[in-house]
C-alpha positions as CSV (number, residue, x, y, z in Angstrom):
1,T,301.1,117.5,179.4
2,L,297.7,117.1,178.2
3,Y,296.8,116.4,174.5
4,F,293.7,117.9,173.5
5,F,291.7,116.8,170.3
6,S,288.5,118.0,169.0
7,S,286.1,117.1,166.5
8,S,283.1,119.4,167.4
9,S,285.0,122.4,167.4
10,T,287.1,124.6,165.4
11,V,289.9,123.7,167.6
12,T,291.2,120.7,166.2
13,G,294.2,120.0,168.5
14,G,296.6,121.4,171.1
15,V,299.2,120.9,173.5
16,F,298.6,122.1,177.1
17,T,300.6,122.0,180.2
18,V,298.9,121.1,183.5
19,S,299.6,120.7,187.2
20,S,299.0,117.5,189.0
21,G,295.6,117.2,190.3
22,A,296.7,114.2,192.5
23,E,295.4,114.1,196.2
24,E,296.3,111.9,198.9
25,P,293.9,109.2,199.3
26,T,291.8,109.9,202.8
27,E,291.6,107.2,205.3
28,P,288.5,105.0,205.0
29,P,285.6,106.9,206.9
30,I,284.7,104.9,210.7
31,D,281.0,104.1,209.2
32,D,282.6,102.1,206.3
33,P,281.6,98.4,207.3
34,D,284.5,97.0,205.2
35,A,287.1,99.6,207.3
36,L,288.4,98.4,210.5
37,V,289.8,102.0,212.2
38,I,291.1,103.2,215.5
39,S,292.3,106.4,216.7
40,E,296.0,106.3,217.8
41,N,296.7,106.8,221.6
42,D,293.1,105.4,222.7
43,L,293.9,102.5,225.4
44,G,291.7,99.5,225.1
45,A,290.0,100.7,222.1
46,V,287.6,98.5,220.8
47,I,287.7,97.6,216.7
48,G,284.6,95.3,216.4
49,N,282.2,92.5,217.4
50,V,283.4,89.1,216.3
51,V,280.8,87.0,214.4
52,V,281.4,83.4,213.4
53,L,279.3,82.2,210.1
54,D,278.5,78.4,211.1
55,E,276.1,76.2,209.8
56,D,276.2,74.6,213.0
57,T,273.8,77.3,214.8
58,D,274.2,76.1,218.4
59,D,278.0,75.4,218.0
60,T,280.6,77.2,220.6
61,H,283.8,78.9,219.3
62,T,287.0,79.8,220.9
63,F,289.4,82.0,219.2
64,V,293.3,82.5,218.9
65,L,294.8,85.7,217.8
66,S,297.9,85.6,216.0
67,G,300.4,87.7,213.4
68,E,302.6,90.5,213.9
69,D,300.5,92.8,215.9
70,A,298.8,90.0,218.0
71,A,300.4,91.1,221.1
72,L,298.7,94.1,221.1
73,F,294.9,92.9,221.2
74,E,292.1,90.2,222.6
75,I,288.5,89.1,222.2
76,V,286.7,89.9,225.4
77,D,282.8,88.9,225.0
78,G,283.1,88.7,221.5
79,E,284.7,92.0,220.9
80,L,288.0,92.6,219.2
81,K,289.9,95.4,221.4
82,L,293.1,96.6,222.3
83,K,294.5,95.3,225.5
84,D,293.5,97.8,228.1
85,S,297.5,98.9,228.4
86,A,298.0,99.0,224.8
87,R,297.8,101.6,222.4
88,A,298.2,102.2,218.7
89,N,300.6,105.0,217.7
90,Y,300.4,106.3,214.4
91,E,303.8,107.6,213.9
92,E,305.1,104.0,214.8
93,A,302.7,102.1,212.4
94,D,299.6,103.5,210.5
95,K,298.2,100.0,210.1
96,L,298.1,96.8,212.4
97,Y,297.8,93.3,211.5
98,I,296.5,90.3,213.0
99,T,295.2,87.0,212.5
100,I,291.9,85.7,214.2
101,I,291.9,81.7,214.4
102,A,287.9,80.7,215.3
103,T,287.9,76.7,216.5
104,D,284.5,75.1,216.9
105,S,284.0,72.3,219.3
106,S,284.8,69.7,217.1
107,G,288.2,71.2,216.1
108,L,287.0,72.6,212.9
109,S,288.5,76.0,212.3
110,V,288.4,79.2,209.9
111,T,291.1,81.9,209.8
112,K,290.6,85.5,208.9
113,D,293.3,88.0,208.4
114,I,292.6,91.6,209.5
115,E,294.0,94.8,208.6
116,I,293.1,98.1,211.2
117,T,294.0,101.5,210.3
118,V,295.3,103.7,212.8
119,Q,294.0,107.3,212.3
120,D,296.6,110.2,213.2
121,R,295.7,112.3,216.2
122,N,297.4,115.4,217.4
123,D,300.0,114.6,219.8
124,A,301.3,116.8,222.7
125,P,304.6,117.9,222.5
126,T,307.0,115.9,224.8
127,G,310.2,118.3,225.4
128,M,311.9,121.5,224.4
129,K,315.4,122.5,223.7
130,L,317.6,125.5,223.8
131,S,320.5,125.3,221.4
132,N,322.4,127.9,224.1
133,T,322.0,129.5,227.4
134,S,324.7,131.9,227.7
135,I,325.2,135.5,226.3
136,D,327.7,138.0,226.4
137,E,326.7,141.6,228.4
138,N,325.9,144.7,227.0
139,I,324.9,143.6,223.3
140,S,321.4,144.7,222.8
141,G,318.8,142.3,221.4
142,V,321.3,139.4,221.5
143,T,320.1,136.0,220.5
144,V,320.2,133.7,222.9
145,G,319.8,130.4,221.1
146,I,317.0,128.5,218.6
147,I,314.2,126.4,220.6
148,T,313.5,123.0,219.4
149,V,310.5,121.3,220.1
150,I,309.9,117.8,220.5
151,D,306.8,116.3,219.0
152,E,305.9,113.2,217.3
153,D,303.6,114.8,214.9
154,Q,306.0,116.0,212.0
155,N,305.7,119.4,210.5
156,D,303.6,120.5,213.1
157,S,303.7,124.2,214.2
158,F,303.9,126.3,217.6
159,S,303.1,129.2,219.2
160,F,305.1,130.3,222.3
161,A,305.0,132.3,225.7
162,I,307.6,133.7,227.8
163,E,306.7,134.0,231.4
164,G,309.1,134.2,234.6
165,E,310.9,136.7,236.8
166,D,313.0,138.3,233.6
167,A,310.1,137.3,230.7
168,E,310.0,141.2,230.0
169,L,313.5,141.7,228.6
170,F,312.6,138.8,226.1
171,E,311.3,137.8,222.8
172,I,311.0,135.1,220.5
173,T,311.2,135.5,216.6
174,E,309.5,133.9,213.8
175,D,312.3,131.6,213.0
176,G,311.9,130.1,216.8
177,S,314.9,131.4,218.5
178,L,314.9,133.3,221.7
179,K,316.4,137.0,222.0
180,L,316.6,139.8,224.3
181,K,314.4,142.5,222.7
182,D,315.5,145.3,220.6
183,G,317.2,147.8,223.4
184,A,317.4,145.5,226.0
185,V,320.6,144.4,227.1
186,A,322.1,141.8,229.9
187,D,324.4,143.4,232.7
188,Y,326.4,140.7,234.6
189,E,327.5,142.9,237.3
190,T,323.5,143.8,238.0
191,K,322.2,140.1,237.4
192,A,324.7,137.2,236.3
193,K,321.8,134.9,235.5
194,L,318.3,135.7,234.0
195,T,315.1,133.3,234.5
196,V,312.3,132.8,231.8
197,S,309.7,130.1,231.1
198,I,309.2,129.4,227.7
């Protein structure tokens, strides 16, 4: 409910029902200098350069990584990056946390906690299931089963194509069911198995 009061018009007050205008905050843009962002599924993705601020301008520094996700990362030639065999997965964690400890030649150190945002990318489907693979003969347009697509991306949508030896007999409905087309029937004595690829 929004309460409205005005002193500059003949309307002195009122009560209005309003809908929420709230929107989910967007991920920080990659060009934001304060945001550390990587895309999921990129092997060995580079986060950025590690720069140590030290009054001793000619000092050298060694680095140690610790923290919740340290095992995924390494520092190579001054760059913080995912290991070549490591990738981030948004569906498992949309934030990664590490701590960098930089130690100078005298054994003095500085510690920095790092939060890295993982950007979601569309993942390819990894599999498909059909709830049933047998039908009774001589029933026009009979439904075979419901198709379930296995995909890490929640609430994704899919389009389907049917190919194969008996594809002309089948169709996929809007709710994701595989069925014989209206007017098409299976006849056990003619052909006991029908073959399609979805």
